[in-house]
N, C-alpha and C positions, 0 to 999 in steps of 0.2 A: 792343619789349616781348617778354619770353620767352613761349613758348607754354605754355598750361595745359590745353587741351582734348585736344591730341595729345601724349601723353607720349613721351619719348625711346625707351622700350621698352614693349611691351604689358603691361597689367595683367591678369594671368591668374587671380587668386584674390582672395577677399574679404580674406584676411590681407594680401596684398600691397597691396590698396587701402587698408586702414586704416593700413598702414605709410607711406603717402604723406604723412601728417600732416594731410590735409584730409578723408579719408574719414569720413563720418558726421556731420561738423560742420554741414553745411548743414541736415540734418534736425533736429539738436538745436536749431539756432537758430530754425528754423521753428516747432518746438514751443514754444519760449520766447516768440516773438513772437505766436503765435496766428494765426488766419486773416487778420484785418484787418491786423495788423502785418506779416505776410508779404507781402500784396498791396501795402501801402504801401512796403515795402522795394524791391519790384520796380518800383514807380512811380518812386521816387527814383533807382534805378539807370538807368532809361531803356532797359532791355532790350527789343529788338524781335524779333518772331518771325523765325526764320531759315529758314522754309519757303518764302519767296518774297514774301509780301505785306508783311512788315515791320511788322505791326500791333503796337502797344505791348502787351507781355505783361501788365503789371500791370493795364491797362484791360480786357484780355480776361478775366483771372481774376476781376476785380471784377464784370464783367458776368454771369458764370455764378454767382458767389457771391451776387449780389443778386437772382437770379431766385427766383420763389415756388415753383418746383417742389419737391416733397418729396423727390424722388430725382434725384441728379446722377450723371453718368458722366464718365470721363476716357478719351480716346483719344490714344495716342501714335502719330504718323504717321511711319513709317519706310519707306513704300512708294516709295522713291526711283526716279522714272522720268523725270525731266527730262533730256533729252539734255545731255551735257557735265558731268554731276554725279555725284560719287561720295563726297561728304563724309560723309553719314550712315553709309554702310557702313564708311568709314575710322574713324569715331568708335567704332562698335560693335566693330570689330576691335581697336582700340587700348585701349579702356576701357569695357566695357559697364556697369561698376559706377557710374560717375558718372551715367550715363543712368538706371539703375534707381533710384538715390537721388533724382534729379530727379523721376521718375515718382511715387515715394513721397511726396515733398514736395507735389507738385501734388494728388495724391489726398487727402492729409490736409487740405490747405488748403480744398478745395472740398467735403470730406466725400463723396467719390465712393463710390457703392455698389459699382461694379465698375470695373476698369481693363482696357482692350483695347490691346495693343501690336500694331500692324499692320505686317507686313513681307511682301514678295513671297515666295511659296513657293520661288522660285529662289534666294533669299538664304539658302542652307542654312547657311553658315558663321556668318552673323549671327544666325540663329534659334538655333543651338546656343549661341552666346556669351550671348545675352540670357536664354535658358532657364536656363543654368547660373548666371548672376548672380542671377536671381530666386530660384532654389532656395537659393543660399548666403545671401541676405538673410533668407529665411524660416527657414532652419536656425539662423541666428545670433540669431533672436528679433526681428529688425527687420521690421516690417510683417508679423508672423506671421499676422494676421487679414486681410491684404489679399487680395482676389481679383484676380489678374492673369492674363489670358488672352492668349497669343500667337496672333494670327490670321495664318495663312499665306494670303495673297490672290493674286489673278490678276496676270498680267503687264501688263494694260492700263494705259495712261497715266492714265486717269481714276480708277484705284484711289487715286491720291494726292490727288484732289480731296476735300475734307473731307465734303461732303454725300454724294458717291458712296461714300466709305469707310464711312459709317454703314450704307449699304445692304449692303455686303459683309459687315459684321459680323453683320447680320441674316439672312444667307444668300442674298442676291440678287446680281445683276450690278451692276457699278459704274456705275450710272445716277444722275447728280446729282439730288437733290431740289430743291424750289423754295426752301424756307426754310432759313436757316443753323442749325447745330447748337445754338446757344444758345437758339433759339426752338423748334426741333422736333428733339429729341434722340433718343437710342437708345430703342427699344422704346416710343415714344410712341403713344398711342391717339387723340389729338386729330387730326381730319382736316386735310389741307392740299391745295391744288390740285396735281394731278399726282402724288399719293402713293397707293400701294397699301396697303390695310390688311393687317396681319398679326395673328396671335393676340395678344390683349390681354396686356400685361405691365406692370403698375405705373402706367401713364400717368395723367396728370391730365386734367381735363375741358376745359381751355381752352388757347389758343395759348401762353400764357406759363407754363403748368403742365405742359409736355410734356417732362419729363425733360431739363432743360438739360444740354448735353454740352460739355465743354471739349476742344478738339482742339489739340495742340501738336506741333511737329516735334521729332525726335531731338536736333538741335543746340540748340534752344531749351531743352529740358529739361535737357540736359547743362550748359548755362550757368547754369541756376538753382542747381544744386548749388554751384558755385564762388562765385557771387554772394552767396548767403546765408552761406556759410562765411566769406567774407572781407569782406563788406559792400558797400553801394551806393557808398560813397566810393571804395573800391578799384577797383570796376568802372569808375567814371567817369574813372579815371586813364588809361584806354585809349580809343582811338577819337576820335570827334568829339562835339560837344554833342548833335547830333541822332541820331548813330549810335555810341553808346558800345560799348566792348568789342572783342573780337577776332572774326575771321571765319574759318571753315574753308572754304577754297575749292578748286576743282578747275580745273586748266588743261590742256586737251587740244588736239589739232589740229596745226597746223604749228609745233610747238615741238620742242626738242631732246629733252626728257625729260618727258612728261606725268606729272603728279603731283597729290597733294593736300597742301596746306600751310595753316598757320595764320598769318594776317597781321592787322595792326592796321587797323581800319576807318579810312578816310581816306588809306590808302596809294595813290599813283598807280597806275593800271591797268598802265602800262608796267613799273613796278617789280614788280608782282605777277606779270606774265608772265615776267619775268626770274628772280624769286626762286623761284617755284613750278614753272614749266615750263622753266627754264634758257634762256629766250629763244627767238627765232625759229630755225628749223632752217636749217643750212648758210648762215648769213649773209644769209638772205633778209629781206625787210621785211614787216612786218605790214600787211595790207590792210584787214581787218575783224575785229571781235571781237563775239561774241554771248553774252549771258548766258542760256544755254538758248535756248528757242524762244518765249519769252513777251515779249521786249522788243525795242525797236528796235536796229538795228545801231550799233555804235560804230566810227567810221572812223579811218583812220590819223592824221588831224590832231587826234583827240580822246583820244589815249592817255595824256595827263597828267591825265585826269579822276580825281578821288579815288574810290576804291571805297568808297562810302557810299551810303545811301539818298538823301540830298539831293544828293550829287555827281552821281550818274548820272541822277537825275530832272532836274537842271538842264540836261542836254544832250538831254533827251527820251527817255532810255532808262530802265533800271532794273537793280537788282542781282540780282533773282531769288533763286535759292538758292545763289548764289556759284559757279556752274559756268560757266567762260569757254571758249568755243570759238574758237580762233584760226585765221584763214586768211591765207596770204601772197599775194603778187601773182600767183602762178600759178593761183590758184583762180578758177573761173568763178562769179560771183555769181548768174547766172541758174540755174545748177545747184544752188547753195545754196538759193535760194528755192524751187526745185522740190522738193528733198528735204524742206525744212521744211514746205512746204504739204502734200505727200503724207502725211507723218507725222501732221499734225494732222487731215487728212481721214480717214485710216484710223482714228485713235484717237477721233474724234468718235462719240458714242453714238447720234446720230440722233433724239433726243427733240425737238430744235429743227431743223426742216427747213432754215431759212436757213443754219445752220452746216454741216450735213452736205452739202447740195446746193451751197451756195456754195463751200465748200472744194474740192469735187469739180470744179466748173467752173473755179476758179482754177488748180487743179493741172493740168487738161487743157490749158489755155492755156500754162502754163509748160512743159509737156512738148513742145508744138508749137514754142515758142520755142527750147528747148534743142536740138531736132532741126533747127532752121533752116527750119521749115515754116509759121511764123506770119506774119501780116500786121499792119499797124498797127491794124486793127479788132479783132484779138484782144487787143491791149494795152488798148484802150479798153473792151472788154467786161470784161476783168479788173478794171479800175477800178470798173466798175459793180457787179460782184459783191463787191468789197472793201467797198464802201459799205453793202452789205446783209447781209453774213455774220453780223453781230452781232445782227440783229433777233430779239427775244424770247428771247435766250440766258439760260439758267439757270445757266451756269458761265462761266468765263473763256476757254474754248478758242476760241470764235469771235473774241474780242478779240485773242487771241494771233495767229491767222491774219491778221487785219486789220493788226495792228501790225507784225509782223515782215516780212511780204511788202511792205507799202506802204513801209516804211523802206528796204528794198533797192531798190525801184523809184526812190525819191527820191534815194538816195545814189549809185546807179550807173546813171544813165539811158543812158550811152554804151554800156554792155555790152548792154543790151536792144536798143539801136539796131543794134549790130553783129550781133546774132542775126537781126534782120529782113533783113539783107543776104544771109543764107544763105551756103553751102548747109548749114552745120552750125556747131557750137560752135567759136569761135576759140580756146578754151582747153580742149581735150578731155582734161583730166586726171581720172582716177577719184578721187572723193572718198568716203571711207567715211562713212556716217551715224553721228554721234557718240553713239549710245546705248550706254552703257558696261556691259559685263558684268563686267569685272574690271580691276584696276590693281595693279601691283607693279613695283618696281625700274625705274621710268622707262618701263615698257611698258604699253600699254593694249590691252585686247581689246574690240572692239565687237560688238554683237549682229548676227550674220550672217544672222539669220532675219527681221529687221525688214522687209527689202525684199520678203519673200514674204507679209507680212501683208496681208489683204484688209479692205475696209471693214466687213465683217460680223464681224470679229475672228477669222476662221479663217485658215489659212495655205495658200497655193497649193502 
């Protein structure tokens, strides 16, 4: 299928956007269908959220639309911080107008009082592109009365967690709330456990009258534009029955040319690695693939798995946000586990002690293993901490720690055993941590400061 989210050349003006032949048609169709008809079209199309969870978009919009709250808000999540992922930034660089139109459609459908577009303040190029697109939409008389605020947020991983994102919009640190946004939205005044009251603003008196807020990812909202312009039946000509459409994915790591590309959902992972990343580097063989740090490892014998929500779930993994980190046979999987565990420990907010303390203890034991200083009891202790790290968690980070580290232990027990024999790592190859700062021309720049970040979110 031909790509439609990533155009052959960047769309740099609203005139150029309208000249594509589809610019503005999605919004026109949404206005014709009305809120209920728009939601039903999304349901028929089967669009699923591209932020990682894969929740059905139509059901999510219907849930917010059906809430009793008098005021609703829309939040567009572009705080891309998942290791191995660059697709949202690629979309905003290639065509910010399809995204802004999708935002306008969503805001109109749920009758949002305000819209907040959240990007990291380090995403200067993307902030400029989105700000320009919003201004051009408003100057053209499209969504002239819409209130859209671009929020330049912190670098923290949890800024991308939807409950923590609401806290940032309200001027706080990215500390996840307990209740989801559709139950306890922006500027709500109804209390909830673990929530700090702020100055009253509009909120309702009860749990389900607390400013229900819709949070959608950049890629999800960009898809909405095309889906409505061309129809649910067209959208379902791509992908699989349970995972319709195309996916903008990132491939980095031990590949010839790290890149972002648009693939049809259901394409085998091996084909995705070859098509987007130009295959394994220097004739080497793939040993392991991770979809970010939230899902179980995909091993070499599983590379024919379809890249779809149901396909990756069938092998005990997940698609995440479509960012695939590839490691070849020269990579040490104990070092990979150590890096992933340390990242999650550092980025944990500390509100749930089992998560912060458990990830710290797991990381310490992985550090000892990698240095060849651990005994079998350290591995056993790590298993105990993995079982408890998710206790009382209010976000998914503890589950990520448990899932990804445990999957590496299960998939590569021989490498852990080799480290017990000492005196050091049998595969002492430096591995960059795949948190992406920039990508272009088959080259990737990783965050060189991440290794200096401390558990209190300061830098050494």
